[in-house]
C-alpha positions in Angstrom: -55.3 -6.8 48.7 -52.3 -5.2 50.4 -50.2 -6.2 53.4 -47.6 -5.0 55.3 -44.8 -6.9 56.4 -43.9 -5.6 59.9 -41.0 -6.7 62.1 -41.3 -5.2 65.6 -42.6 -1.9 64.8 -40.0 -1.7 61.7 -41.9 -1.6 58.3 -40.2 -4.4 55.9 -42.2 -4.0 53.1 -45.6 -4.5 51.4 -47.0 -7.7 49.5 -49.7 -7.6 46.8 -51.5 -10.4 47.6 -52.2 -13.2 44.7 -55.4 -14.8 43.9 -54.9 -18.1 45.2 -56.1 -21.9 45.2 -59.0 -22.3 48.0 -57.6 -25.5 49.1 -54.1 -24.5 49.9 -52.8 -23.2 53.3 -50.2 -21.1 51.4 -50.7 -17.5 50.4 -48.3 -16.1 47.9 -47.6 -12.6 46.6 -45.3 -9.9 44.9 -43.1 -8.6 47.7 -41.9 -4.8 47.4 -39.1 -4.4 50.1 -38.6 -1.3 51.9 -35.2 0.1 53.0 -35.2 -1.3 56.3 -35.6 -4.8 54.6 -31.9 -5.0 54.0 -31.0 -5.1 57.6 -33.0 -8.5 57.9 -32.7 -9.8 54.4 -29.7 -11.9 55.4 -31.9 -13.7 58.2 -34.7 -14.1 55.4 -32.2 -15.7 52.8 -30.5 -17.9 55.5 -34.0 -19.3 56.8 -35.1 -20.3 53.0 -31.6 -22.0 52.3 -31.8 -24.0 55.4 -35.5 -24.9 54.7 -34.7 -26.3 51.1 -31.3 -27.8 52.4 -32.9 -30.3 54.6 -34.2 -32.8 52.0 -33.6 -35.8 54.7 -36.0 -34.1 57.4 -32.2 -33.9 59.5 -33.1 -32.9 63.1 -29.8 -31.1 63.5 -30.6 -28.9 60.3 -34.3 -28.4 61.7 -32.5 -27.2 65.0 -30.8 -24.7 62.6 -33.5 -23.4 60.9 -35.7 -23.3 64.1 -33.0 -20.8 65.2 -32.9 -18.6 62.7 -36.5 -18.6 62.4 -36.9 -17.6 66.0 -34.2 -15.0 65.7 -36.4 -13.5 62.5 -39.5 -13.7 64.7 -38.4 -12.3 68.0 -39.2 -8.6 68.0 -42.5 -9.9 66.4 -43.4 -10.4 62.9 -46.8 -9.9 61.3 -48.6 -9.3 58.7 -51.2 -6.6 58.5 -53.5 -4.3 56.8 -54.6 -1.2 58.7 -57.4 -0.2 56.6 -59.3 -3.5 57.2 -58.1 -4.2 60.8 -56.5 -7.5 59.5 -53.4 -8.7 61.8 -51.9 -12.2 61.5 -49.0 -12.3 64.5 -48.6 -16.2 64.0 -47.3 -16.7 60.4 -44.7 -19.1 58.5 -43.2 -16.6 55.5 -40.6 -17.1 53.2 -39.3 -14.6 50.9 -37.0 -14.8 47.8 -36.6 -11.7 45.8 -39.9 -10.5 45.0 -41.7 -13.4 45.8 -43.4 -14.1 49.0 -45.3 -16.8 50.4 -46.7 -17.5 53.6 -49.2 -19.1 55.7 -51.3 -18.7 59.1 -53.8 -19.8 60.9 -56.6 -17.4 60.8 -56.3 -17.0 57.0 -57.0 -13.7 54.9 -60.5 -13.2 56.2 -59.9 -12.3 59.9 
């Protein structure tokens, strides 16, 4: 399965979904960026760095992470597969190079 990562009306890239563990709420895949991804790559990098740095569950660090997360999602960040009608608007996604991992409440079958 391939999913499009879209922010607002801009295609940031596609994700080739990997077969995962059915018991895990997280999905993984290989991310293929479009040229448009470069404009927001810094936000993805910063979001992941803040997440990984908060090893002590510091509330101030969570506030910083929330601010970046909100900025990233502000125009609407979603995964979709137009051919199947799949769309997930409420996602928590991380991208590190060609690696993508995310979760959403509806799974991939909705």
